[in-house]
N, C-alpha and C positions, 0 to 999 in steps of 0.2 A: 597188303598194299602199303607203299611208303612214299612220302613226299620229301624225304631227306636227300640232300645232294651227295652223291657218292664221291669218294676221294680219288678214284683212279679207274682206268679202263674204259670200255665202250659206254658204260652207263654214264660216266662223267662227261664224255664227249657229247652224248645225246642231251644231257641237261644243259650243258653250255650252249649248244645250238638253240635250245628253247629259250634260254635266258637272253641270248643276243637277239633272237627274233622278237621276243616280247618287247624289249626296249626299242629295237629298230622299227617295228611296225606299230608301236603304240597300242599294244594289246593289254586289256585289263587282266586276262587270265590265259594260261596255257596249261592244259592237263594232257598227259601223254602216257603211253605204255608201249613198250617194245618187247616182243617175245621171239625166241628162236627155238624151233623144235618143240614148241609148247612150253618152254621154260622162260621165266621172266628175265629179261635183260635189265629193265628199269621201269619203274612206275613213279611218276612225279607230278606235282601240282605247283604251279607258280602263280603269283599275283593274288587277286581278290575276286570273290564272287560278288560281293557288295562292299561298299566302303567300310573298312575295319573288319570284314569277314573273309578270312583266308580261303582261297580255293583249296579243295580237297579232292583226292582221287575218287572218293566214294560219291561225289556229287553227280546228280542226274542232269542230262541235257537232251535237247531234241536231236534226233538223228536223220531227219529229213529223208532224202532219196536213198539212204542206205536201206530203208525198208523195201524199196523197189527190188533190190537184189534178193530179198527174202521171197518176194512174190515170184521172181524168176525161178528161184530154186524150188519153191512150192509147186509151180507149174510143171517143172521137169520131174519132180518126184511123182506127180500124177501120171506123167508119161511113163515113167519106169514101172508104175503100178498097173499099167495097161488100161487106165481109166479114160485117157484122152489122147488125141493125136495133135501134135503141134500144128499141123497143116489143116486142121478142121476149121471150116468157116464158123465165125462166131454168131451167125444169124440164129442158130439153134438156141443160144443162151441170151443173146442180145437182139431180139427181133425188131426192136424199134430203131436200131442203128442203120442208117442209110448205107447201102452197099455191104451189108453184113455178110452177104453170100460171097463177096470177094475179099473180105478182110479175115485173116486167120489169127489164131491164138499166137502163132509165131510173130506175126506182124505187130501185134499189141506189145508183146514182151520185148521185141527188138526195136520198137518205135519206127516202123516203116510203113505205117498206114497212110501217111499223107495228111492226117488231121492236123489242123492248125494248133499251135500251142497257145492256150488261153492266157498264160502268165504275162507275156509282153503286150497283150492287147491294151490299148489306152483306156478302154471302158472298164477293163478289169482292174488295172492299176489305180484308176480314179476311185473305183468302188472300195478297194482295199484301204486306200489312204483315207477315205471318208469315214470308214468304220473298221478299225483294226480289230475289233472284237466280234465281228460278224461270223456267224456259223454258216459256212457254205455247204450246200448239199451237192452230192454227186451229179444230180440232174442239172443243177445250175451251171456247174463247171463244164459238163459235157456240152450243154446247149451253147455256151460261148464258143466252143471249138467247132461244133457242127454247123453253127450259124454262119460260118465263113466258108468261102470257096476253098476246097482242098488244095494243098500245096502241090500235090502230084498224085498220080494214080497209085492205088495200094500196091505195095511191094516193089515199086520201081525205083525208090530212092530212100534216103535216110535223113531224118531230122528229129531232134528231141522235142517231144510234146507230152506235157503232163497229162493231157486228155487220154493218151494211150493207157496209162497206168491206172487212172480212175476206172476206165472200162475193163482193164484186166482184172482189177479187184472184184468188180461186179461179176465178171464171167467166172472167176474162181468160186465165188459163192454159189452161182447157179449150177456149176458142174458138180460141186460136192454137196450142195444143200446145207452148207455150214457157213456161219458168219465168218468173215475174213479174219478178224482178230483171233478167233478160236482156231481157225485153220492154220494160220501162221504159227501159232503157239504149238500146235500139234506136230506140224510138219517140219518146222525149222527151229524155233527158239528152244523148245524142250529137248529135242535131240542134240542140239549143240550146247546145251547147258547155259543158255542165256537167261539167267534168273532175274536180271535187272532190266531187261528189255521188254517193254509192254506198250500196248496201245492205250489211248485214252480218247473217249468221245467228247471230252471237254478240253480246255486249254491248260488244265492242271498238270503239275509235274510232281512226281513223288519226292519226298524229302530224303536226304538233303539236296537242295536245288542249286545248280549253277545258274546264277542270274545273268541275263543278257541285257545289253544296252545298244541302242542304234541311233543313228543320226538321219534316218530316212526322211524325216519331216523338217529337217533344217535345224533341229535342236538335239542335243544329246540327252536321251531319255531312256528309262527302263522299258524293255521290250519283251521281257520274259514271258508274260502271259498274253501277248497278242495272239489272236486265234490262228493256229496253223492248219485249220480244216481244209484249206484250199491246196495244200502241198501235195497230196496224193489221195489214194482211195480211202474212204472211211473204213476203219479197222486196221489201217497201216500207218496211222499218224502216231509215231512212237517217240518214246524217250528211252535213254539207255545210260550206262556209265562206261568209264574208260576200259575197265576190265572186260566187259561184254563186247565192247567195240573191237578190242584186239582179238578176242576169241572169235568174233564174227568174221574178221578179216581172214583168219586162218581157216575157219570152218567152211565159209562160202568159197573162198579163193582156191582151196584145195579140192573142192567138189566132194567133200567128205560124205555128203548125204546122197550122192548121185552115182549112177552107173557110169562107166567110162564113156559110153555113147552120149549120155546126157551131159556129162561134163564138157564134151566137145561142143555140144549145142550151146551150153552156157557161155563158152568163150568165143564161139563164132556161129551165130544163128543165121548167117548169110548176109551180114552187113558189109563185109569187106568188099571194096570196090564201089560202094554206094556213096551217097553224100555229095552228088554233083550239083553245084549251084545252077539254078534256072531263073527265069524272069520272076516266077512266083515264089521260088525258094532261093533267096540270095545266099551268098557265102557265109553270112553271119548266122544263117539258120541251118542250111545244108552243109555240114562239115564233112570233108573228104575222109572216108573210112579206108584205112590201109591195113595190111597184115599186122603191122606193128602197133598201130593206134586206132582202135575202133570200139564200137559199142557192142557188147555181148547181149545176153538175155537178162536185162535189168542191171547191168554193171558195165564198168569200163575195163578194157584191156589196154594198158599203157606200157608199151615196151614189154619187159619181162614181168610186169606187175599186174595184179588184178585189183581194182580199186573202185572207190566211190568217194566223192567229196561234196557234201551238201553245203549250201550257204544261204541263209535267210534270217531276217529279223535279229541281226547282231550275233547270231551263232554261226560258227564255221566248224566243220569236222572233216576228218579224213581217215579212211581205213585203206590200207594197202598191204598186199601179200606177195611175196616173192617165192614161188613154189620150189625153185632149185635150192633155196637155203632154208625153207620153211620159216621165213622171216616175216613177222607181222608188225606193222606200225599203225598205231592208233593215236590220233591227235584231236583235241577239242580246244577251240579258242573262243574268247569273247572280245569285243572291241572296246578299246578305251576311247576317250573323247577326241584324240588326234589320229585314230586309226583311219587308214584309207580303205575304201571298199575293195574287196577281193578275197580270194580263197586263201586266207592266211594259214589255216590248218594244212592245206595241201602243200603250200610252200614249205612249211616246217617239215612235213613228211618227206618232201623232195630232198631237203638238206640232210635229214637223218639218213635217208637212203644213200646219199652221196658219201656219207661218212662210214656207214657200216657195210655197204655193198657198192664200192666205187665203180665196179664194172657194169652196174645195172642201174642206170639213172631212171627216174620216173619222169616221163615226158609230160608236157602240158596237154590239156584237151579242151578246146573251145576257148 
């Protein structure tokens, strides 16, 4: 891995895009890696992890909802192994879930259950702000969602809800009799060679650490070790590095671990045509799913790209893969004191895609 600025070619163009974005967006750091056909185009790190500490490509950061794409892939591997049916009701494994007889594994992975997303709830937002180091349990998170009236009947619409993926993690554990972190390691990380991607049941991050900073509370402060236990299922709260993120983009996006039939389910599990706003599910929640831009099985299909782009606690990341070119883009950013809230890593990935694959733009989602 190298953080040197290349002198010419696509690598130079990518680094210049990152340099301009860092300055223009007020970012503290930008770490990136681009590969094509499995070969490195460029790996670089710009800015600082902390004051006086340069960012480095080997630094670890939180990958947020990218781990959800691993859960989707793990579920489909179980389908390929004949161990489970995507359309099986989850009541068998989640007997306490209301309407579990009508909610299927497919609905959890594709986020079509109608369960409310607990993250935007005022009571959740207030609780997080009041104690940024709180260790949330899966039961507490699911209770927040199930305590509200469902947005729509299971399978009839689409909306992103973190509760779906907390429940999916629990279901995967019950199906296999294996702890989720162990299952994901066995079914996804180890086969893809993701040696630097791992779960932690604490807020710790393996060294070297890319530190994060946020202005969520009105002041610019270190947010590296704010507790991310609420972000997804226990066992899938992960950290990674930029090389693993690029490998992940290619491995998951290509469906390398899946049968052709399961890769089709990965990219379209039935969400196309859903996402219709209703009185209970407004346009800001129920986003229209089209053939070109929709939610797959734990990941995004954005035009010709397969992607994910988490954003929380001062961290932003993006992984994107263009199958026709076997082009993988991985970006991680942290905010500086003047940064505006938003998916900065995703924006940088879009600009890199425009430079390297001008006929294949990465659309926005949400």
